[in-house]
mmCIF file of the N, C-alpha and C atoms, coordinates in Angstrom:
data_MODEL
# 
_entry.id   MODEL 
# 
loop_
_atom_site.group_PDB 
_atom_site.id 
_atom_site.type_symbol 
_atom_site.label_atom_id 
_atom_site.label_alt_id 
_atom_site.label_comp_id 
_atom_site.label_asym_id 
_atom_site.label_entity_id 
_atom_site.label_seq_id 
_atom_site.pdbx_PDB_ins_code 
_atom_site.Cartn_x 
_atom_site.Cartn_y 
_atom_site.Cartn_z 
_atom_site.occupancy 
_atom_site.B_iso_or_equiv 
_atom_site.pdbx_formal_charge 
_atom_site.auth_seq_id 
_atom_site.auth_comp_id 
_atom_site.auth_asym_id 
_atom_site.auth_atom_id 
_atom_site.pdbx_PDB_model_num 
ATOM 1   N N  . MET A 1 1  ? -96.158  -12.289 30.804 1.00 0.00 ? 1  MET A N  1 
ATOM 2   C CA . MET A 1 1  ? -94.978  -13.117 30.949 1.00 0.00 ? 1  MET A CA 1 
ATOM 3   C C  . MET A 1 1  ? -94.724  -13.911 29.675 1.00 0.00 ? 1  MET A C  1 
ATOM 4   N N  . ILE A 1 2  ? -95.788  -14.311 29.038 1.00 0.00 ? 2  ILE A N  1 
ATOM 5   C CA . ILE A 1 2  ? -95.649  -15.081 27.804 1.00 0.00 ? 2  ILE A CA 1 
ATOM 6   C C  . ILE A 1 2  ? -95.067  -14.204 26.704 1.00 0.00 ? 2  ILE A C  1 
ATOM 7   N N  . ASP A 1 3  ? -95.458  -12.926 26.683 1.00 0.00 ? 3  ASP A N  1 
ATOM 8   C CA . ASP A 1 3  ? -94.967  -12.014 25.647 1.00 0.00 ? 3  ASP A CA 1 
ATOM 9   C C  . ASP A 1 3  ? -93.445  -11.955 25.623 1.00 0.00 ? 3  ASP A C  1 
ATOM 10  N N  . ILE A 1 4  ? -92.842  -11.775 26.782 1.00 0.00 ? 4  ILE A N  1 
ATOM 11  C CA . ILE A 1 4  ? -91.392  -11.646 26.854 1.00 0.00 ? 4  ILE A CA 1 
ATOM 12  C C  . ILE A 1 4  ? -90.718  -12.928 26.372 1.00 0.00 ? 4  ILE A C  1 
ATOM 13  N N  . SER A 1 5  ? -91.189  -14.050 26.855 1.00 0.00 ? 5  SER A N  1 
ATOM 14  C CA . SER A 1 5  ? -90.602  -15.331 26.447 1.00 0.00 ? 5  SER A CA 1 
ATOM 15  C C  . SER A 1 5  ? -90.763  -15.559 24.951 1.00 0.00 ? 5  SER A C  1 
ATOM 16  N N  . LEU A 1 6  ? -91.927  -15.241 24.421 1.00 0.00 ? 6  LEU A N  1 
ATOM 17  C CA . LEU A 1 6  ? -92.204  -15.460 23.000 1.00 0.00 ? 6  LEU A CA 1 
ATOM 18  C C  . LEU A 1 6  ? -91.355  -14.539 22.122 1.00 0.00 ? 6  LEU A C  1 
ATOM 19  N N  . VAL A 1 7  ? -91.286  -13.266 22.460 1.00 0.00 ? 7  VAL A N  1 
ATOM 20  C CA . VAL A 1 7  ? -90.493  -12.315 21.677 1.00 0.00 ? 7  VAL A CA 1 
ATOM 21  C C  . VAL A 1 7  ? -89.021  -12.710 21.691 1.00 0.00 ? 7  VAL A C  1 
ATOM 22  N N  . LYS A 1 8  ? -88.529  -13.069 22.855 1.00 0.00 ? 8  LYS A N  1 
ATOM 23  C CA . LYS A 1 8  ? -87.125  -13.460 22.968 1.00 0.00 ? 8  LYS A CA 1 
ATOM 24  C C  . LYS A 1 8  ? -86.835  -14.705 22.124 1.00 0.00 ? 8  LYS A C  1 
ATOM 25  N N  . TYR A 1 9  ? -87.715  -15.670 22.183 1.00 0.00 ? 9  TYR A N  1 
ATOM 26  C CA . TYR A 1 9  ? -87.520  -16.915 21.438 1.00 0.00 ? 9  TYR A CA 1 
ATOM 27  C C  . TYR A 1 9  ? -87.615  -16.686 19.926 1.00 0.00 ? 9  TYR A C  1 
ATOM 28  N N  . LEU A 1 10 ? -88.651  -15.981 19.497 1.00 0.00 ? 10 LEU A N  1 
ATOM 29  C CA . LEU A 1 10 ? -88.872  -15.796 18.060 1.00 0.00 ? 10 LEU A CA 1 
ATOM 30  C C  . LEU A 1 10 ? -87.862  -14.856 17.411 1.00 0.00 ? 10 LEU A C  1 
ATOM 31  N N  . SER A 1 11 ? -87.486  -13.798 18.116 1.00 0.00 ? 11 SER A N  1 
ATOM 32  C CA . SER A 1 11 ? -86.591  -12.806 17.514 1.00 0.00 ? 11 SER A CA 1 
ATOM 33  C C  . SER A 1 11 ? -85.116  -13.170 17.671 1.00 0.00 ? 11 SER A C  1 
ATOM 34  N N  . ARG A 1 12 ? -84.835  -14.030 18.632 1.00 0.00 ? 12 ARG A N  1 
ATOM 35  C CA . ARG A 1 12 ? -83.457  -14.417 18.940 1.00 0.00 ? 12 ARG A CA 1 
ATOM 36  C C  . ARG A 1 12 ? -82.569  -13.206 19.250 1.00 0.00 ? 12 ARG A C  1 
ATOM 37  N N  . ASN A 1 13 ? -83.202  -12.171 19.796 1.00 0.00 ? 13 ASN A N  1 
ATOM 38  C CA . ASN A 1 13 ? -82.487  -10.974 20.216 1.00 0.00 ? 13 ASN A CA 1 
ATOM 39  C C  . ASN A 1 13 ? -82.369  -10.948 21.728 1.00 0.00 ? 13 ASN A C  1 
ATOM 40  N N  . LYS A 1 14 ? -81.469  -10.130 22.204 1.00 0.00 ? 14 LYS A N  1 
ATOM 41  C CA . LYS A 1 14 ? -81.332  -9.950  23.644 1.00 0.00 ? 14 LYS A CA 1 
ATOM 42  C C  . LYS A 1 14 ? -82.328  -8.902  24.118 1.00 0.00 ? 14 LYS A C  1 
ATOM 43  N N  . ILE A 1 15 ? -82.786  -9.069  25.347 1.00 0.00 ? 15 ILE A N  1 
ATOM 44  C CA . ILE A 1 15 ? -83.726  -8.123  25.939 1.00 0.00 ? 15 ILE A CA 1 
ATOM 45  C C  . ILE A 1 15 ? -83.029  -7.433  27.097 1.00 0.00 ? 15 ILE A C  1 
ATOM 46  N N  . ILE A 1 16 ? -82.982  -6.098  27.035 1.00 0.00 ? 16 ILE A N  1 
ATOM 47  C CA . ILE A 1 16 ? -82.427  -5.285  28.107 1.00 0.00 ? 16 ILE A CA 1 
ATOM 48  C C  . ILE A 1 16 ? -83.586  -4.479  28.687 1.00 0.00 ? 16 ILE A C  1 
ATOM 49  N N  . TRP A 1 17 ? -83.774  -4.581  29.994 1.00 0.00 ? 17 TRP A N  1 
ATOM 50  C CA . TRP A 1 17 ? -84.896  -3.935  30.677 1.00 0.00 ? 17 TRP A CA 1 
ATOM 51  C C  . TRP A 1 17 ? -84.386  -2.696  31.407 1.00 0.00 ? 17 TRP A C  1 
ATOM 52  N N  . THR A 1 18 ? -84.868  -1.508  31.018 1.00 0.00 ? 18 THR A N  1 
ATOM 53  C CA . THR A 1 18 ? -84.550  -0.286  31.749 1.00 0.00 ? 18 THR A CA 1 
ATOM 54  C C  . THR A 1 18 ? -85.601  -0.137  32.835 1.00 0.00 ? 18 THR A C  1 
ATOM 55  N N  . ILE A 1 19 ? -85.166  -0.245  34.082 1.00 0.00 ? 19 ILE A N  1 
ATOM 56  C CA . ILE A 1 19 ? -86.090  -0.228  35.218 1.00 0.00 ? 19 ILE A CA 1 
ATOM 57  C C  . ILE A 1 19 ? -86.161  1.187   35.774 1.00 0.00 ? 19 ILE A C  1 
ATOM 58  N N  . HIS A 1 20 ? -87.277  1.859   35.502 1.00 0.00 ? 20 HIS A N  1 
ATOM 59  C CA . HIS A 1 20 ? -87.485  3.211   36.008 1.00 0.00 ? 20 HIS A CA 1 
ATOM 60  C C  . HIS A 1 20 ? -88.125  3.186   37.394 1.00 0.00 ? 20 HIS A C  1 
ATOM 61  N N  . ASN A 1 21 ? -89.048  2.278   37.581 1.00 0.00 ? 21 ASN A N  1 
ATOM 62  C CA . ASN A 1 21 ? -89.737  2.130   38.867 1.00 0.00 ? 21 ASN A CA 1 
ATOM 63  C C  . ASN A 1 21 ? -89.692  0.655   39.249 1.00 0.00 ? 21 ASN A C  1 
ATOM 64  N N  . LEU A 1 22 ? -89.464  0.416   40.525 1.00 0.00 ? 22 LEU A N  1 
ATOM 65  C CA . LEU A 1 22 ? -89.440  -0.963  40.986 1.00 0.00 ? 22 LEU A CA 1 
ATOM 66  C C  . LEU A 1 22 ? -90.799  -1.616  40.771 1.00 0.00 ? 22 LEU A C  1 
ATOM 67  N N  . TYR A 1 23 ? -91.850  -0.873  41.068 1.00 0.00 ? 23 TYR A N  1 
ATOM 68  C CA . TYR A 1 23 ? -93.229  -1.326  40.841 1.00 0.00 ? 23 TYR A CA 1 
ATOM 69  C C  . TYR A 1 23 ? -94.042  -0.175  40.286 1.00 0.00 ? 23 TYR A C  1 
ATOM 70  N N  . GLY A 1 24 ? -95.171  -0.498  39.695 1.00 0.00 ? 24 GLY A N  1 
ATOM 71  C CA . GLY A 1 24 ? -96.054  0.524   39.152 1.00 0.00 ? 24 GLY A CA 1 
ATOM 72  C C  . GLY A 1 24 ? -96.608  1.425   40.257 1.00 0.00 ? 24 GLY A C  1 
ATOM 73  N N  . HIS A 1 25 ? -97.092  2.584   39.856 1.00 0.00 ? 25 HIS A N  1 
ATOM 74  C CA . HIS A 1 25 ? -97.598  3.548   40.835 1.00 0.00 ? 25 HIS A CA 1 
ATOM 75  C C  . HIS A 1 25 ? -98.918  3.110   41.454 1.00 0.00 ? 25 HIS A C  1 
ATOM 76  N N  . GLU A 1 26 ? -99.734  2.427   40.690 1.00 0.00 ? 26 GLU A N  1 
ATOM 77  C CA . GLU A 1 26 ? -101.029 1.951   41.193 1.00 0.00 ? 26 GLU A CA 1 
ATOM 78  C C  . GLU A 1 26 ? -101.020 0.428   41.166 1.00 0.00 ? 26 GLU A C  1 
ATOM 79  N N  . LEU A 1 27 ? -100.850 -0.174  42.319 1.00 0.00 ? 27 LEU A N  1 
ATOM 80  C CA . LEU A 1 27 ? -100.803 -1.631  42.404 1.00 0.00 ? 27 LEU A CA 1 
ATOM 81  C C  . LEU A 1 27 ? -102.160 -2.178  42.832 1.00 0.00 ? 27 LEU A C  1 
ATOM 82  N N  . PHE A 1 28 ? -102.834 -2.803  41.906 1.00 0.00 ? 28 PHE A N  1 
ATOM 83  C CA . PHE A 1 28 ? -104.109 -3.433  42.235 1.00 0.00 ? 28 PHE A CA 1 
ATOM 84  C C  . PHE A 1 28 ? -103.899 -4.880  42.676 1.00 0.00 ? 28 PHE A C  1 
ATOM 85  N N  . PHE A 1 29 ? -102.847 -5.499  42.139 1.00 0.00 ? 29 PHE A N  1 
ATOM 86  C CA . PHE A 1 29 ? -102.525 -6.886  42.466 1.00 0.00 ? 29 PHE A CA 1 
ATOM 87  C C  . PHE A 1 29 ? -101.032 -6.982  42.759 1.00 0.00 ? 29 PHE A C  1 
ATOM 88  N N  . PRO A 1 30 ? -100.596 -6.540  43.948 1.00 0.00 ? 30 PRO A N  1 
ATOM 89  C CA . PRO A 1 30 ? -99.157  -6.477  44.238 1.00 0.00 ? 30 PRO A CA 1 
ATOM 90  C C  . PRO A 1 30 ? -98.428  -7.809  44.127 1.00 0.00 ? 30 PRO A C  1 
ATOM 91  N N  . LYS A 1 31 ? -99.024  -8.894  44.551 1.00 0.00 ? 31 LYS A N  1 
ATOM 92  C CA . LYS A 1 31 ? -98.355  -10.190 44.473 1.00 0.00 ? 31 LYS A CA 1 
ATOM 93  C C  . LYS A 1 31 ? -98.146  -10.614 43.026 1.00 0.00 ? 31 LYS A C  1 
ATOM 94  N N  . LEU A 1 32 ? -99.149  -10.360 42.195 1.00 0.00 ? 32 LEU A N  1 
ATOM 95  C CA . LEU A 1 32 ? -99.042  -10.693 40.775 1.00 0.00 ? 32 LEU A CA 1 
ATOM 96  C C  . LEU A 1 32 ? -97.977  -9.822  40.102 1.00 0.00 ? 32 LEU A C  1 
ATOM 97  N N  . GLU A 1 33 ? -97.957  -8.547  40.425 1.00 0.00 ? 33 GLU A N  1 
ATOM 98  C CA . GLU A 1 33 ? -96.955  -7.646  39.850 1.00 0.00 ? 33 GLU A CA 1 
ATOM 99  C C  . GLU A 1 33 ? -95.546  -8.095  40.237 1.00 0.00 ? 33 GLU A C  1 
ATOM 100 N N  . LYS A 1 34 ? -95.356  -8.479  41.480 1.00 0.00 ? 34 LYS A N  1 
ATOM 101 C CA . LYS A 1 34 ? -94.041  -8.936  41.921 1.00 0.00 ? 34 LYS A CA 1 
ATOM 102 C C  . LYS A 1 34 ? -93.639  -10.203 41.163 1.00 0.00 ? 34 LYS A C  1 
ATOM 103 N N  . LEU A 1 35 ? -94.560  -11.125 40.991 1.00 0.00 ? 35 LEU A N  1 
ATOM 104 C CA . LEU A 1 35 ? -94.305  -12.354 40.242 1.00 0.00 ? 35 LEU A CA 1 
ATOM 105 C C  . LEU A 1 35 ? -93.911  -12.046 38.799 1.00 0.00 ? 35 LEU A C  1 
ATOM 106 N N  . ILE A 1 36 ? -94.648  -11.158 38.159 1.00 0.00 ? 36 ILE A N  1 
ATOM 107 C CA . ILE A 1 36 ? -94.365  -10.810 36.767 1.00 0.00 ? 36 ILE A CA 1 
ATOM 108 C C  . ILE A 1 36 ? -93.015  -10.120 36.643 1.00 0.00 ? 36 ILE A C  1 
ATOM 109 N N  . ARG A 1 37 ? -92.710  -9.226  37.565 1.00 0.00 ? 37 ARG A N  1 
ATOM 110 C CA . ARG A 1 37 ? -91.426  -8.514  37.502 1.00 0.00 ? 37 ARG A CA 1 
ATOM 111 C C  . ARG A 1 37 ? -90.251  -9.460  37.755 1.00 0.00 ? 37 ARG A C  1 
ATOM 112 N N  . ARG A 1 38 ? -90.398  -10.390 38.671 1.00 0.00 ? 38 ARG A N  1 
ATOM 113 C CA . ARG A 1 38 ? -89.325  -11.364 38.907 1.00 0.00 ? 38 ARG A CA 1 
ATOM 114 C C  . ARG A 1 38 ? -89.111  -12.226 37.655 1.00 0.00 ? 38 ARG A C  1 
ATOM 115 N N  . HIS A 1 39 ? -90.203  -12.627 37.027 1.00 0.00 ? 39 HIS A N  1 
ATOM 116 C CA . HIS A 1 39 ? -90.116  -13.421 35.799 1.00 0.00 ? 39 HIS A CA 1 
ATOM 117 C C  . HIS A 1 39 ? -89.435  -12.601 34.694 1.00 0.00 ? 39 HIS A C  1 
ATOM 118 N N  . SER A 1 40 ? -89.832  -11.351 34.555 1.00 0.00 ? 40 SER A N  1 
ATOM 119 C CA . SER A 1 40 ? -89.233  -10.477 33.540 1.00 0.00 ? 40 SER A CA 1 
ATOM 120 C C  . SER A 1 40 ? -87.743  -10.306 33.789 1.00 0.00 ? 40 SER A C  1 
ATOM 121 N N  . ALA A 1 41 ? -87.365  -10.163 35.052 1.00 0.00 ? 41 ALA A N  1 
ATOM 122 C CA . ALA A 1 41 ? -85.955  -10.001 35.412 1.00 0.00 ? 41 ALA A CA 1 
ATOM 123 C C  . ALA A 1 41 ? -85.159  -11.247 35.040 1.00 0.00 ? 41 ALA A C  1 
ATOM 124 N N  . LYS A 1 42 ? -85.751  -12.410 35.230 1.00 0.00 ? 42 LYS A N  1 
ATOM 125 C CA . LYS A 1 42 ? -85.067  -13.668 34.877 1.00 0.00 ? 42 LYS A CA 1 
ATOM 126 C C  . LYS A 1 42 ? -84.891  -13.807 33.376 1.00 0.00 ? 42 LYS A C  1 
ATOM 127 N N  . LYS A 1 43 ? -85.901  -13.426 32.626 1.00 0.00 ? 43 LYS A N  1 
ATOM 128 C CA . LYS A 1 43 ? -85.872  -13.602 31.170 1.00 0.00 ? 43 LYS A CA 1 
ATOM 129 C C  . LYS A 1 43 ? -85.009  -12.555 30.478 1.00 0.00 ? 43 LYS A C  1 
ATOM 130 N N  . ALA A 1 44 ? -84.862  -11.377 31.068 1.00 0.00 ? 44 ALA A N  1 
ATOM 131 C CA . ALA A 1 44 ? -84.062  -10.322 30.439 1.00 0.00 ? 44 ALA A CA 1 
ATOM 132 C C  . ALA A 1 44 ? -82.588  -10.706 30.460 1.00 0.00 ? 44 ALA A C  1 
ATOM 133 N N  . ASP A 1 45 ? -81.880  -10.297 29.437 1.00 0.00 ? 45 ASP A N  1 
ATOM 134 C CA . ASP A 1 45 ? -80.445  -10.564 29.362 1.00 0.00 ? 45 ASP A CA 1 
ATOM 135 C C  . ASP A 1 45 ? -79.646  -9.546  30.161 1.00 0.00 ? 45 ASP A C  1 
ATOM 136 N N  . GLY A 1 46 ? -80.276  -8.448  30.501 1.00 0.00 ? 46 GLY A N  1 
ATOM 137 C CA . GLY A 1 46 ? -79.625  -7.421  31.301 1.00 0.00 ? 46 GLY A CA 1 
ATOM 138 C C  . GLY A 1 46 ? -80.653  -6.411  31.775 1.00 0.00 ? 46 GLY A C  1 
ATOM 139 N N  . SER A 1 47 ? -80.269  -5.607  32.737 1.00 0.00 ? 47 SER A N  1 
ATOM 140 C CA . SER A 1 47 ? -81.155  -4.551  33.224 1.00 0.00 ? 47 SER A CA 1 
ATOM 141 C C  . SER A 1 47 ? -80.343  -3.283  33.444 1.00 0.00 ? 47 SER A C  1 
ATOM 142 N N  . ILE A 1 48 ? -81.006  -2.153  33.272 1.00 0.00 ? 48 ILE A N  1 
ATOM 143 C CA . ILE A 1 48 ? -80.369  -0.853  33.454 1.00 0.00 ? 48 ILE A CA 1 
ATOM 144 C C  . ILE A 1 48 ? -81.130  -0.087  34.521 1.00 0.00 ? 48 ILE A C  1 
ATOM 145 N N  . THR A 1 49 ? -80.386  0.487   35.457 1.00 0.00 ? 49 THR A N  1 
ATOM 146 C CA . THR A 1 49 ? -80.941  1.447   36.411 1.00 0.00 ? 49 THR A CA 1 
ATOM 147 C C  . THR A 1 49 ? -80.157  2.741   36.241 1.00 0.00 ? 49 THR A C  1 
ATOM 148 N N  . HIS A 1 50 ? -80.647  3.820   36.860 1.00 0.00 ? 50 HIS A N  1 
ATOM 149 C CA . HIS A 1 50 ? -80.002  5.113   36.663 1.00 0.00 ? 50 HIS A CA 1 
ATOM 150 C C  . HIS A 1 50 ? -79.232  5.615   37.877 1.00 0.00 ? 50 HIS A C  1 
ATOM 151 N N  . CYS A 1 51 ? -79.136  4.807   38.925 1.00 0.00 ? 51 CYS A N  1 
ATOM 152 C CA . CYS A 1 51 ? -78.293  5.165   40.067 1.00 0.00 ? 51 CYS A CA 1 
ATOM 153 C C  . CYS A 1 51 ? -77.963  3.888   40.849 1.00 0.00 ? 51 CYS A C  1 
ATOM 154 N N  . ASN A 1 52 ? -76.914  3.972   41.651 1.00 0.00 ? 52 ASN A N  1 
ATOM 155 C CA . ASN A 1 52 ? -76.467  2.793   42.408 1.00 0.00 ? 52 ASN A CA 1 
ATOM 156 C C  . ASN A 1 52 ? -77.500  2.340   43.428 1.00 0.00 ? 52 ASN A C  1 
ATOM 157 N N  . ARG A 1 53 ? -78.223  3.291   44.018 1.00 0.00 ? 53 ARG A N  1 
ATOM 158 C CA . ARG A 1 53 ? -79.252  2.915   45.003 1.00 0.00 ? 53 ARG A CA 1 
ATOM 159 C C  . ARG A 1 53 ? -80.323  2.048   44.347 1.00 0.00 ? 53 ARG A C  1 
ATOM 160 N N  . ALA A 1 54 ? -80.774  2.474   43.175 1.00 0.00 ? 54 ALA A N  1 
ATOM 161 C CA . ALA A 1 54 ? -81.785  1.687   42.455 1.00 0.00 ? 54 ALA A CA 1 
ATOM 162 C C  . ALA A 1 54 ? -81.229  0.325   42.068 1.00 0.00 ? 54 ALA A C  1 
ATOM 163 N N  . LYS A 1 55 ? -79.966  0.283   41.687 1.00 0.00 ? 55 LYS A N  1 
ATOM 164 C CA . LYS A 1 55 ? -79.321  -0.978  41.310 1.00 0.00 ? 55 LYS A CA 1 
ATOM 165 C C  . LYS A 1 55 ? -79.355  -1.960  42.477 1.00 0.00 ? 55 LYS A C  1 
ATOM 166 N N  . LYS A 1 56 ? -79.067  -1.467  43.683 1.00 0.00 ? 56 LYS A N  1 
ATOM 167 C CA . LYS A 1 56 ? -79.092  -2.321  44.872 1.00 0.00 ? 56 LYS A CA 1 
ATOM 168 C C  . LYS A 1 56 ? -80.504  -2.769  45.214 1.00 0.00 ? 56 LYS A C  1 
ATOM 169 N N  . GLU A 1 57 ? -81.481  -1.864  45.090 1.00 0.00 ? 57 GLU A N  1 
ATOM 170 C CA . GLU A 1 57 ? -82.876  -2.217  45.383 1.00 0.00 ? 57 GLU A CA 1 
ATOM 171 C C  . GLU A 1 57 ? -83.394  -3.266  44.414 1.00 0.00 ? 57 GLU A C  1 
ATOM 172 N N  . VAL A 1 58 ? -83.050  -3.112  43.148 1.00 0.00 ? 58 VAL A N  1 
ATOM 173 C CA . VAL A 1 58 ? -83.473  -4.078  42.132 1.00 0.00 ? 58 VAL A CA 1 
ATOM 174 C C  . VAL A 1 58 ? -82.875  -5.446  42.432 1.00 0.00 ? 58 VAL A C  1 
ATOM 175 N N  . GLN A 1 59 ? -81.598  -5.472  42.795 1.00 0.00 ? 59 GLN A N  1 
ATOM 176 C CA . GLN A 1 59 ? -80.932  -6.733  43.148 1.00 0.00 ? 59 GLN A CA 1 
ATOM 177 C C  . GLN A 1 59 ? -81.653  -7.409  44.300 1.00 0.00 ? 59 GLN A C  1 
ATOM 178 N N  . LYS A 1 60 ? -81.938  -6.636  45.321 1.00 0.00 ? 60 LYS A N  1 
ATOM 179 C CA . LYS A 1 60 ? -82.560  -7.187  46.523 1.00 0.00 ? 60 LYS A CA 1 
ATOM 180 C C  . LYS A 1 60 ? -83.991  -7.670  46.258 1.00 0.00 ? 60 LYS A C  1 
ATOM 181 N N  . GLU A 1 61 ? -84.760  -6.858  45.583 1.00 0.00 ? 61 GLU A N  1 
ATOM 182 C CA . GLU A 1 61 ? -86.182  -7.153  45.395 1.00 0.00 ? 61 GLU A CA 1 
ATOM 183 C C  . GLU A 1 61 ? -86.455  -8.161  44.286 1.00 0.00 ? 61 GLU A C  1 
ATOM 184 N N  . LEU A 1 62 ? -85.728  -8.059  43.188 1.00 0.00 ? 62 LEU A N  1 
ATOM 185 C CA . LEU A 1 62 ? -86.015  -8.907  42.033 1.00 0.00 ? 62 LEU A CA 1 
ATOM 186 C C  . LEU A 1 62 ? -85.020  -10.035 41.839 1.00 0.00 ? 62 LEU A C  1 
ATOM 187 N N  . GLY A 1 63 ? -83.918  -9.997  42.577 1.00 0.00 ? 63 GLY A N  1 
ATOM 188 C CA . GLY A 1 63 ? -82.944  -11.075 42.503 1.00 0.00 ? 63 GLY A CA 1 
ATOM 189 C C  . GLY A 1 63 ? -82.181  -11.143 41.189 1.00 0.00 ? 63 GLY A C  1 
ATOM 190 N N  . ILE A 1 64 ? -81.958  -9.992  40.578 1.00 0.00 ? 64 ILE A N  1 
ATOM 191 C CA . ILE A 1 64 ? -81.213  -9.976  39.321 1.00 0.00 ? 64 ILE A CA 1 
ATOM 192 C C  . ILE A 1 64 ? -79.740  -10.222 39.624 1.00 0.00 ? 64 ILE A C  1 
ATOM 193 N N  . PRO A 1 65 ? -79.115  -11.185 38.970 1.00 0.00 ? 65 PRO A N  1 
ATOM 194 C CA . PRO A 1 65 ? -77.696  -11.464 39.217 1.00 0.00 ? 65 PRO A CA 1 
ATOM 195 C C  . PRO A 1 65 ? -76.825  -10.243 38.921 1.00 0.00 ? 65 PRO A C  1 
ATOM 196 N N  . PHE A 1 66 ? -75.727  -10.123 39.638 1.00 0.00 ? 66 PHE A N  1 
ATOM 197 C CA . PHE A 1 66 ? -74.839  -8.975  39.515 1.00 0.00 ? 66 PHE A CA 1 
ATOM 198 C C  . PHE A 1 66 ? -74.363  -8.767  38.083 1.00 0.00 ? 66 PHE A C  1 
ATOM 199 N N  . ASN A 1 67 ? -74.066  -9.847  37.374 1.00 0.00 ? 67 ASN A N  1 
ATOM 200 C CA . ASN A 1 67 ? -73.535  -9.716  36.011 1.00 0.00 ? 67 ASN A CA 1 
ATOM 201 C C  . ASN A 1 67 ? -74.588  -9.302  34.985 1.00 0.00 ? 67 ASN A C  1 
ATOM 202 N N  . LYS A 1 68 ? -75.844  -9.183  35.391 1.00 0.00 ? 68 LYS A N  1 
ATOM 203 C CA . LYS A 1 68 ? -76.904  -8.763  34.480 1.00 0.00 ? 68 LYS A CA 1 
ATOM 204 C C  . LYS A 1 68 ? -77.414  -7.357  34.804 1.00 0.00 ? 68 LYS A C  1 
ATOM 205 N N  . LYS A 1 69 ? -76.728  -6.639  35.703 1.00 0.00 ? 69 LYS A N  1 
ATOM 206 C CA . LYS A 1 69 ? -77.181  -5.300  36.093 1.00 0.00 ? 69 LYS A CA 1 
ATOM 207 C C  . LYS A 1 69 ? -76.176  -4.266  35.620 1.00 0.00 ? 69 LYS A C  1 
ATOM 208 N N  . TYR A 1 70 ? -76.688  -3.178  35.110 1.00 0.00 ? 70 TYR A N  1 
ATOM 209 C CA . TYR A 1 70 ? -75.841  -2.085  34.658 1.00 0.00 ? 70 TYR A CA 1 
ATOM 210 C C  . TYR A 1 70 ? -76.413  -0.783  35.191 1.00 0.00 ? 70 TYR A C  1 
ATOM 211 N N  . MET A 1 71 ? -75.536  0.147   35.540 1.00 0.00 ? 71 MET A N  1 
ATOM 212 C CA . MET A 1 71 ? -75.981  1.445   36.010 1.00 0.00 ? 71 MET A CA 1 
ATOM 213 C C  . MET A 1 71 ? -75.483  2.486   35.035 1.00 0.00 ? 71 MET A C  1 
ATOM 214 N N  . ILE A 1 72 ? -76.408  3.206   34.431 1.00 0.00 ? 72 ILE A N  1 
ATOM 215 C CA . ILE A 1 72 ? -76.077  4.299   33.536 1.00 0.00 ? 72 ILE A CA 1 
ATOM 216 C C  . ILE A 1 72 ? -76.633  5.557   34.183 1.00 0.00 ? 72 ILE A C  1 
ATOM 217 N N  . PRO A 1 73 ? -75.759  6.469   34.635 1.00 0.00 ? 73 PRO A N  1 
ATOM 218 C CA . PRO A 1 73 ? -76.256  7.668   35.325 1.00 0.00 ? 73 PRO A CA 1 
ATOM 219 C C  . PRO A 1 73 ? -77.215  8.465   34.445 1.00 0.00 ? 73 PRO A C  1 
ATOM 220 N N  . TYR A 1 74 ? -78.237  8.953   35.076 1.00 0.00 ? 74 TYR A N  1 
ATOM 221 C CA . TYR A 1 74 ? -79.247  9.773   34.394 1.00 0.00 ? 74 TYR A CA 1 
ATOM 222 C C  . TYR A 1 74 ? -78.878  11.228  34.633 1.00 0.00 ? 74 TYR A C  1 
ATOM 223 N N  . GLY A 1 75 ? -78.553  11.933  33.581 1.00 0.00 ? 75 GLY A N  1 
ATOM 224 C CA . GLY A 1 75 ? -78.124  13.324  33.710 1.00 0.00 ? 75 GLY A CA 1 
ATOM 225 C C  . GLY A 1 75 ? -79.259  14.250  34.091 1.00 0.00 ? 75 GLY A C  1 
ATOM 226 N N  . ASN A 1 76 ? -78.901  15.450  34.522 1.00 0.00 ? 76 ASN A N  1 
ATOM 227 C CA . ASN A 1 76 ? -79.928  16.439  34.816 1.00 0.00 ? 76 ASN A CA 1 
ATOM 228 C C  . ASN A 1 76 ? -79.916  17.510  33.726 1.00 0.00 ? 76 ASN A C  1 
ATOM 229 N N  . PHE A 1 77 ? -80.918  18.332  33.732 1.00 0.00 ? 77 PHE A N  1 
ATOM 230 C CA . PHE A 1 77 ? -81.047  19.355  32.712 1.00 0.00 ? 77 PHE A CA 1 
ATOM 231 C C  . PHE A 1 77 ? -80.946  20.747  33.328 1.00 0.00 ? 77 PHE A C  1 
ATOM 232 N N  . ILE A 1 78 ? -80.236  20.846  34.446 1.00 0.00 ? 78 ILE A N  1 
ATOM 233 C CA . ILE A 1 78 ? -80.064  22.128  35.125 1.00 0.00 ? 78 ILE A CA 1 
ATOM 234 C C  . ILE A 1 78 ? -78.981  22.908  34.374 1.00 0.00 ? 78 ILE A C  1 
ATOM 235 N N  . THR A 1 79 ? -79.320  24.104  33.987 1.00 0.00 ? 79 THR A N  1 
ATOM 236 C CA . THR A 1 79 ? -78.342  24.923  33.270 1.00 0.00 ? 79 THR A CA 1 
ATOM 237 C C  . THR A 1 79 ? -77.657  25.880  34.242 1.00 0.00 ? 79 THR A C  1 
ATOM 238 N N  . GLY A 1 80 ? -76.496  26.353  33.865 1.00 0.00 ? 80 GLY A N  1 
ATOM 239 C CA . GLY A 1 80 ? -75.791  27.341  34.659 1.00 0.00 ? 80 GLY A CA 1 
ATOM 240 C C  . GLY A 1 80 ? -74.988  26.757  35.808 1.00 0.00 ? 80 GLY A C  1 
ATOM 241 N N  . LEU A 1 81 ? -74.667  25.479  35.755 1.00 0.00 ? 81 LEU A N  1 
ATOM 242 C CA . LEU A 1 81 ? -73.851  24.910  36.845 1.00 0.00 ? 81 LEU A CA 1 
ATOM 243 C C  . LEU A 1 81 ? -72.403  25.135  36.615 1.00 0.00 ? 81 LEU A C  1 
# 
């Protein structure tokens, strides 16, 4: 949590978080992970998800304000369509 705050303060740049997974695949400390992710969501200037469903889940779980969420569709690599 300190890393994000420190980088943001020192670099004076915006932080955009691309959220691929709501939580890690192996949760050893779920409460701590949730706390860290909520903190990261607050400190980020924006977040990106790849579908509307994920955007809604992120809003609900992490409390990211609507104006800080963006959805950029993730394309597929299926040929011959």
